[in-house]
C-alpha positions in Angstrom: 0.0 0.0 0.0 2.9 2.3 0.8 4.4 1.6 -2.7 1.1 2.4 -4.3 0.7 5.6 -2.3 4.2 6.6 -3.4 3.3 5.8 -7.0 0.1 7.8 -6.8 2.1 10.8 -5.4 4.6 10.4 -8.2 1.7 10.3 -10.7 0.1 13.3 -9.2 3.4 15.1 -9.1 3.9 14.2 -12.8 0.4 15.5 -13.5 1.2 18.7 -11.6 4.6 19.1 -13.4 2.8 18.5 -16.7 0.4 21.3 -15.9 3.3 23.6 -15.0 5.1 22.6 -18.2 2.0 23.3 -20.2 1.6 26.6 -18.4 5.2 27.4 -18.9 4.9 26.5 -22.6 1.9 28.8 -22.9 3.8 31.5 -21.1 6.8 31.0 -23.3 4.6 31.2 -26.4 2.9 34.3 -25.1 6.3 35.8 -24.2 7.8 35.1 -27.5 4.8 36.3 -29.4 4.7 39.5 -27.4 8.4 40.0 -27.6 8.3 39.5 -31.4 5.6 42.1 -31.7 7.5 44.6 -29.5 10.8 43.9 -31.4 9.0 44.4 -34.7 7.6 47.7 -33.4 11.2 48.7 -32.4 12.3 47.9 -36.0 9.5 50.1 -37.3 10.5 52.9 -34.9 14.1 52.6 -36.1 12.9 52.7 -39.7 10.9 55.8 -39.2 13.8 57.6 -37.5 15.9 56.6 -40.4 13.2 58.1 -42.7 13.9 61.4 -40.9 17.6 60.9 -41.6 16.8 60.2 -45.3 14.7 63.3 -45.4 17.7 65.4 -44.3 19.8 63.7 -46.9 17.3 64.8 -49.6 17.3 68.3 -48.2 21.1 68.5 -48.4 21.0 67.7 -52.1 17.9 69.9 -52.9 19.0 72.5 -55.5 16.5 75.1 -54.2 18.0 74.8 -50.7 21.6 74.8 -51.9 21.1 77.8 -54.2 19.2 80.0 -51.8 21.5 79.2 -48.8 24.4 80.2 -51.1 22.6 83.5 -51.9 21.8 84.1 -48.2 25.5 83.5 -47.4 26.9 85.6 -50.2 28.0 89.1 -49.0 27.8 90.4 -52.6 24.1 89.5 -53.0 21.6 92.4 -53.1 19.0 92.9 -50.4 16.2 91.8 -52.9 18.1 88.6 -53.8 18.5 87.7 -50.1 14.8 88.4 -49.4 13.8 86.2 -52.3 16.2 83.5 -51.0 14.6 83.7 -47.5 11.2 83.4 -49.0 12.1 80.3 -51.0 13.7 78.7 -48.0 10.6 79.6 -45.9 8.5 77.6 -48.4 10.8 74.7 -48.9 11.2 73.8 -45.2 7.4 73.5 -44.4 7.0 71.5 -47.6 9.4 68.9 -46.3 7.7 68.9 -42.9 4.3 68.2 -44.4 5.6 65.6 -46.8 7.4 63.6 -44.0 5.6 64.3 -40.8 3.0 61.4 -41.0 4.3 58.5 -39.0 7.7 60.0 -38.1 6.6 62.0 -35.0 8.2 65.2 -36.3 7.2 68.4 -34.4 9.0 70.8 -36.6 12.0 71.5 -38.9 14.3 74.5 -38.6 16.9 75.6 -41.1 19.6 77.9 -39.7 22.0 80.0 -41.6 24.2 83.0 -40.7 21.4 85.5 -41.3 18.0 83.8 -41.0 16.1 80.8 -39.6 13.5 79.1 -41.8 10.9 77.2 -39.7 8.1 74.8 -40.4 6.4 75.7 -37.0 7.4 79.0 -35.4 5.5 78.5 -32.2 7.0 75.1 -31.3 10.5 75.9 -32.4 11.0 79.1 -30.4 10.3 77.2 -27.1 13.9 75.9 -27.2 16.3 77.9 -25.2 19.2 79.7 -26.9 21.7 77.6 -24.9 20.2 74.4 -26.2 20.1 75.8 -29.8 23.8 76.6 -29.5 24.6 73.1 -28.2 22.6 71.6 -31.1 24.4 73.7 -33.7 27.8 72.8 -32.2 26.9 69.1 -32.3 26.0 69.4 -36.0 29.2 71.2 -36.8 31.2 68.5 -35.0 29.5 65.8 -37.1 31.0 67.2 -40.4 27.8 66.8 -42.4 26.8 63.5 -40.9 23.4 63.2 -39.1 23.8 63.6 -35.3 21.1 62.6 -32.9 20.9 64.6 -29.6 19.2 62.7 -26.8 19.9 65.1 -24.0 16.5 66.8 -24.1 14.2 63.8 -25.0 12.1 64.0 -21.9 11.0 67.7 -22.1 11.9 69.0 -25.5 12.0 65.9 -27.7 14.6 64.1 -29.8 16.8 66.3 -32.1 18.4 65.4 -35.4 21.2 67.9 -36.3 22.9 68.1 -39.7 25.0 70.7 -41.5 24.3 71.6 -45.1 27.5 71.6 -47.1 28.0 73.5 -50.4 27.8 71.0 -53.2 28.8 73.4 -56.0 32.3 72.6 -57.1 32.6 70.3 -54.1 33.6 73.3 -51.9 31.8 71.6 -48.9 31.8 74.7 -46.8 28.9 75.0 -44.3 25.9 76.9 -45.7 23.4 76.2 -42.9 22.2 73.6 -40.3 19.1 71.5 -40.3 17.4 70.9 -36.9 14.6 68.3 -36.8 12.6 67.8 -33.6 10.9 64.4 -33.0 8.1 63.8 -30.4 9.0 60.4 -29.1 5.7 59.9 -27.2 3.8 60.4 -30.5 6.3 58.3 -32.5 6.1 55.4 -30.1 2.3 55.6 -29.9 2.1 55.5 -33.7 4.4 52.6 -34.1 2.8 50.5 -31.4 -0.9 51.4 -32.0 -1.8 47.9 -33.3 0.0 46.0 -30.5 -1.0 48.3 -27.6 -4.6 49.3 -28.4 -5.2 50.1 -24.7 -2.2 52.4 -24.5 -1.0 50.9 -21.2 2.4 49.7 -22.3 5.3 51.7 -20.8 8.6 52.4 -22.6 12.0 53.5 -21.5 14.9 54.3 -23.7 18.6 54.0 -22.6 21.8 55.2 -24.2 25.0 53.9 -22.8 23.2 52.6 -19.8 21.6 56.0 -18.9 17.9 56.7 -19.3 17.2 59.2 -22.0 13.4 58.9 -22.3 10.3 57.3 -20.8 6.7 57.5 -22.1 4.1 59.7 -20.4 2.1 56.5 -19.5 4.6 55.8 -16.7 3.0 56.5 -13.3 5.4 58.4 -11.1 5.4 55.9 -8.3 6.2 53.0 -10.6 9.0 55.0 -12.2 10.5 55.7 -8.8 10.2 52.0 -7.9 11.9 51.0 -11.2 14.9 53.3 -10.6 17.9 51.2 -9.4 16.3 47.9 -10.5 17.3 47.8 -14.1 20.0 45.3 -13.2 17.2 42.8 -12.4 16.2 42.6 -16.1 18.8 39.9 -16.7 17.2 38.3 -19.8 15.7 39.5 -23.0 12.2 39.2 -21.4 10.5 38.1 -18.2 8.1 39.2 -15.5 8.9 41.8 -12.8 6.8 43.2 -10.0 6.5 46.9 -9.3 4.6 47.9 -6.1 1.3 46.0 -6.4 1.4 45.4 -10.1 3.1 42.8 -12.3 4.5 43.5 -15.7 5.9 41.5 -18.6 9.1 43.2 -19.8 11.0 43.1 -23.1 14.6 44.3 -23.3 16.2 44.8 -26.6 18.3 47.2 -28.7 16.9 49.7 -31.3 18.3 48.6 -34.6 20.7 51.0 -36.4 21.0 53.3 -33.4 22.3 51.0 -30.6 19.9 52.5 -28.0 18.5 50.0 -25.5 14.7 50.0 -24.9 12.6 48.5 -22.1 8.9 47.8 -22.7 6.6 46.9 -19.7 3.2 45.4 -20.4 0.6 45.0 -17.6 0.5 41.3 -16.6 -1.5 41.2 -13.3 -4.8 40.0 -14.8 -3.0 37.1 -16.5 -1.2 36.0 -13.3 -4.5 36.0 -11.4 -6.2 33.9 -14.0 -3.3 31.4 -14.0 -3.4 31.1 -10.2 -7.1 30.4 -10.2 -6.6 27.7 -12.9 -3.8 26.1 -10.9 -5.8 26.0 -7.7 -8.7 24.3 -9.5 -6.3 21.8 -11.0 -4.9 21.0 -7.5 -8.4 20.5 -6.2 -9.1 18.0 -8.9 -5.9 16.1 -8.2 -6.8 15.8 -4.5 -10.2 14.3 -5.4 -8.6 11.9 -7.8 -6.0 10.9 -5.1 -8.7 9.9 -2.6 -10.6 7.9 -5.2 -7.4 6.1 -6.3 -6.5 5.2 -2.7 -9.9 3.5 -2.2 -9.6 1.6 -5.4 -5.9 0.6 -4.8 -6.6 -0.6 -1.3 -9.0 -3.1 -2.7 -6.6 -4.2 -5.4 -3.7 -4.6 -2.9 -5.7 -7.0 -0.9 -6.3 -9.1 -4.0 -2.7 -9.4 -5.0 -0.8 -9.5 -1.7 -1.2 -13.4 -1.6 1.0 -13.8 -4.7 3.6 -11.4 -3.2 3.6 -13.4 0.0 4.3 -16.6 -2.0 7.2 -14.8 -3.7 8.6 -13.7 -0.3 8.5 -17.2 0.9 10.5 -18.4 -2.1 13.0 -15.6 -1.4 13.4 -16.6 2.2 13.8 -20.3 1.3 16.5 -19.5 -1.3 18.2 -17.2 1.2 18.6 -20.1 3.6 19.8 -22.6 1.1 21.2 -21.2 -2.2 22.0 -24.7 -3.5 18.3 -25.7 -3.8 15.8 -24.0 -6.1 12.6 -23.0 -4.1 9.2 -24.3 -5.1 5.8 -22.7 -4.8 2.2 -24.1 -4.5 1.0 -22.2 -7.6 2.2 -22.6 -11.1 3.3 -19.2 -12.4 5.0 -20.4 -15.6 1.9 -19.8 -17.8 0.9 -16.4 -16.3 1.7 -13.4 -18.5 0.9 -10.7 -16.0 3.3 -8.8 -13.8 3.0 -11.4 -10.9 3.9 -14.2 -13.2 6.7 -12.2 -14.6 8.1 -11.5 -11.1 8.0 -15.2 -10.2 9.6 -16.3 -13.4 12.3 -13.7 -13.2 13.1 -14.7 -9.6 13.4 -18.3 -10.6 15.7 -17.3 -13.5 17.7 -15.1 -11.0 18.1 -18.0 -8.6 19.5 -20.2 -11.4 21.9 -17.4 -12.4 23.1 -17.0 -8.8 23.9 -20.7 -8.6 25.9 -20.4 -11.8 27.8 -17.4 -10.3 28.6 -19.5 -7.2 30.1 -22.1 -9.4 32.1 -19.6 -11.3 33.5 -17.7 -8.2 37.0 -18.3 -9.3 36.5 -15.7 -12.1 35.9 -13.1 -9.4 39.1 -14.1 -7.7 41.1 -13.6 -10.9 39.6 -10.2 -11.4 40.3 -9.2 -7.8 43.9 -10.3 -8.3 44.3 -8.2 -11.4 42.7 -5.2 -9.7 45.1 -5.6 -6.8 48.0 -5.7 -9.2 46.9 -2.5 -10.9 46.4 -0.8 -7.6 49.8 -1.7 -6.3 51.5 -0.6 -9.5 49.7 2.8 -9.3 51.3 3.4 -5.9 54.8 3.8 -7.2 56.1 7.1 -6.2 57.8 8.9 -9.2 59.7 11.3 -6.9 63.0 10.4 -8.7 61.7 12.5 -11.6 61.4 15.5 -9.3 64.9 14.8 -7.9 66.2 14.7 -11.5 64.6 18.1 -12.3 66.1 19.5 -9.1 69.5 18.2 -10.2 69.2 19.9 -13.6 68.2 23.1 -11.9 71.1 22.9 -9.5 73.6 22.2 -12.2 72.2 24.9 -14.4 72.8 27.4 -11.7 76.2 26.1 -10.9 77.8 26.3 -14.4 76.9 26.5 -18.1 78.6 23.2 -18.9 77.9 20.4 -21.4 77.0 18.3 -18.4 73.6 20.0 -18.5 73.1 18.7 -22.1 74.0 15.3 -20.9 71.5 15.4 -18.0 68.8 16.7 -20.3 69.4 14.0 -22.9 69.4 11.3 -20.3 66.2 12.7 -18.7 64.5 12.7 -22.2 65.5 9.1 -22.8 64.4 8.2 -19.3 61.0 9.7 -19.7 60.5 8.2 -23.2 61.2 4.7 -21.8 59.1 5.0 -18.7 56.1 7.0 -20.0 55.7 5.4 -23.4 54.9 1.9 -22.1 51.4 1.3 -21.0 52.0 -2.4 -20.2 52.5 -3.4 -16.6 55.2 -6.0 -17.6 58.5 -4.9 -19.1 61.8 -6.8 -19.6 65.2 -6.8 -17.8 66.7 -5.1 -20.8 64.2 -2.2 -20.8 64.6 -1.8 -17.0 68.4 -1.7 -17.3 68.0 1.1 -20.0 66.0 3.1 -17.5 68.7 2.6 -14.9 71.4 3.7 -17.3 69.6 6.9 -18.1 68.9 7.5 -14.5 72.6 6.9 -13.5 73.7 9.3 -16.3 71.8 12.0 -14.5 72.9 11.0 -11.0 76.6 10.8 -12.0 76.6 14.3 -13.4 75.0 15.6 -10.2 77.4 13.8 -7.8 80.6 13.8 -10.0 83.0 11.2 -8.7 80.9 10.1 -5.7 78.9 7.6 -7.8 80.3 4.6 -9.7 77.9 2.3 -11.6 78.6 -1.1 -13.1 76.1 -3.0 -15.3 77.2 -6.7 -15.4 73.9 -8.4 -16.3 74.4 -10.9 -19.1 72.6 -10.0 -22.4 71.0 -13.4 -22.4 68.7 -12.3 -19.6 67.6 -9.1 -21.3 64.3 -10.6 -22.6 63.3 -12.0 -19.2 60.0 -10.5 -18.0 60.1 -8.1 -15.2 57.4 -5.7 -13.8 57.9 -2.2 -15.0 59.9 0.2 -12.7 61.4 -2.5 -10.6 65.2 -1.9 -10.9 65.3 1.9 -10.9 63.6 2.4 -7.5 66.0 -0.2 -5.9 69.1 1.6 -7.4 67.8 4.9 -6.3 67.2 3.5 -2.8 70.7 2.2 -2.7 72.2 5.5 -3.7 70.1 7.5 -1.2 71.1 5.2 1.7 74.8 5.1 0.8 75.3 8.8 0.2 73.8 9.5 3.7 76.3 7.1 5.4 79.6 7.6 3.6 81.6 10.6 2.3 83.5 8.4 -0.2 82.6 7.0 -3.6 79.4 4.9 -3.7 79.6 1.9 -6.0 76.4 0.5 -7.4 76.7 -2.9 -9.2 73.9 -4.9 -10.9 74.6 -8.6 -11.8 72.5 -11.5 -13.0 72.6 -15.2 -13.3 70.4 -18.1 -14.4 70.0 -21.4 -12.7 67.6 -24.3 -13.3 65.5 -23.1 -10.4 65.4 -19.4 -10.9 66.7 -16.2 -12.5 68.5 -14.1 -10.0 69.4 -10.3 -10.2 71.6 -8.6 -7.5 71.9 -4.9 -6.8 74.9 -4.2 -4.6 76.1 -1.0 -3.0 78.7 -0.2 -0.4 78.4 2.1 2.6 74.9 1.1 3.9 73.2 -1.7 5.7 69.6 -2.9 5.8 67.6 -3.4 9.1 66.9 -7.0 9.9 63.6 -8.3 8.5 63.1 -5.0 6.6 60.0 -6.1 4.6 58.3 -7.7 7.6 58.8 -4.6 9.7 57.6 -2.4 6.9 54.5 -4.6 6.4 53.7 -4.6 10.1 54.5 -0.8 10.4 57.0 -1.5 13.1 59.4 1.0 11.5 58.8 4.2 9.7 59.5 3.9 5.9 62.8 5.7 5.1 63.7 6.8 1.7 61.8 4.5 -0.7 60.3 2.2 2.0 56.8 2.2 0.6 58.3 1.4 -2.9 60.0 -1.7 -1.5 56.7 -3.1 -0.4 55.1 -2.2 -3.7 57.8 -3.9 -5.7 57.6 -7.0 -3.5 53.9 -7.4 -3.9 53.9 -6.8 -7.6 56.7 -9.5 -8.1 54.6 -12.0 -6.1 51.4 -11.2 -7.8 53.1 -11.6 -11.2 55.3 -14.6 -10.6 54.0 -16.3 -7.4 54.9 -16.3 -3.7 58.3 -17.9 -4.3 59.5 -14.9 -6.2 60.3 -11.4 -4.7 62.9 -9.4 -2.9 65.6 -10.5 -0.5 67.8 -8.1 1.5 71.3 -9.2 2.6 74.0 -7.4 4.6 77.6 -8.5 3.7 79.3 -7.1 6.8 82.8 -8.4 5.8 82.8 -6.4 2.5 80.5 -3.6 3.9 78.0 -4.3 1.2 74.2 -4.1 1.1 72.7 -6.6 -1.4 69.2 -6.7 -2.9 68.3 -10.0 -4.6 65.4 -10.3 -7.0 64.2 -13.9 -7.4 62.5 -14.5 -10.7 61.2 -17.7 -12.4 63.9 -19.5 -14.6 64.1 -18.6 -18.3 63.2 -21.8 -20.1 65.4 -23.0 -23.0 68.5 -21.0 -22.0 71.7 -22.5 -20.6 72.7 -21.7 -17.0 74.7 -18.6 -16.3 76.9 -18.6 -13.3 76.5 -15.9 -10.6 
């Protein structure tokens, strides 16, 4: 019954998640649709502002404007000629205004020259202060004939387009006058969004370089104050934000061709209330369905629990005696429902478990292989770091060819050690590693190290776990150099008998503690130098070749020698080699 209740809860949770996903999908569709409409309106807004720019471009090339501005600027022109020029300009400017004002939000056009101002609307244009006029004219002059949009006065005076008129005759390009176009952003935005925002409740804010330059008159003052300082919360291209007691769907994008950022806020409170009512209604239906399902499933559980009880008895019987297959009173072999499937699968599992018991030795082999890989991975590569320290030390000491020797030996050492992915190497390969290592060590310690490789070539193909000899040689050097100030001689020999292959690593100047491996294994002594590596090598040798193989540590007190013997299986088909 608990399982069924859990399943019911999962089912209801899935149902609830499905509702949320559908709601989210609907919201996403609504968001994308609304955003697409707003972005399209922004494109239209950008196109209409570009229409204003195109209008000024036409005015620049208008021969009437060019000729009359030239006359007005000509000091040799008569008074009558100048009056006629001013009259012609006074007619041309209003004509452009009435031809382009629809849909562009233009309030007026003013054409300034050194002597006169031609205006399309005198009343509107004279409301701008002389200081602002001077700023607008200076901005136009700085643009060198290109259109310059001034956004400093958008909120109270509107958006301005400033552009110098340059003399086209003979490409003189001197300034004849300046065109100032004033755009009412409230009207322009209302015109471009009329179809999308028929209620007129959408709020807009324009930003330039992160600073607000304009907001529509539809913004209530309290919401505008609440919005200040919260622009950073608009992290995505669209979403929902709450201002005071109202919720809004916002769209954030950039005005094409101008680079100004705009933020549109659409009232969203009624949609949220409707969604919450629908969600509560759906939750109520789910609770009713849950109660009905509990009653029904309680009846069904009582019907089928007998079959599960039989299955539990079979499990208990098999748990007590895994060698005997359990039997049940009922025959489930012909049943094709879930209960029959469970009984048949349990019987199949029991047979499979018995097979696994018989094949347990496979697991033992796998465990042995895993143990081998684990022990091999424990090898401490600190000799590489010691090598690098040696190179660094030598490099600081002198700029000699010894450094080249050390580097070449190190390169060869790394190639041999790191290019082999197999766990088993050969005596020849291991000796090559030792030779390269000793080349580096002998440069570092000058005459204090003497190395002798006396292993017969017939043993080079004998199998040996990777990185077996080098750690032992390094251990011998570390122990000997600590104990004696004189030359340390390291000698590697090998021989072959009918019983075994034997390698010996001999050094003077040091002695091994008694029962070294046993004490390291029992943690009776603290590992010194490469102590952990000795245990690692011992275990890898025994895992690879058996318990009769491994390391032996001997102290020759008469000759003051420390000897490490490596016992390996004999190499079949080869004649004996004396030690």
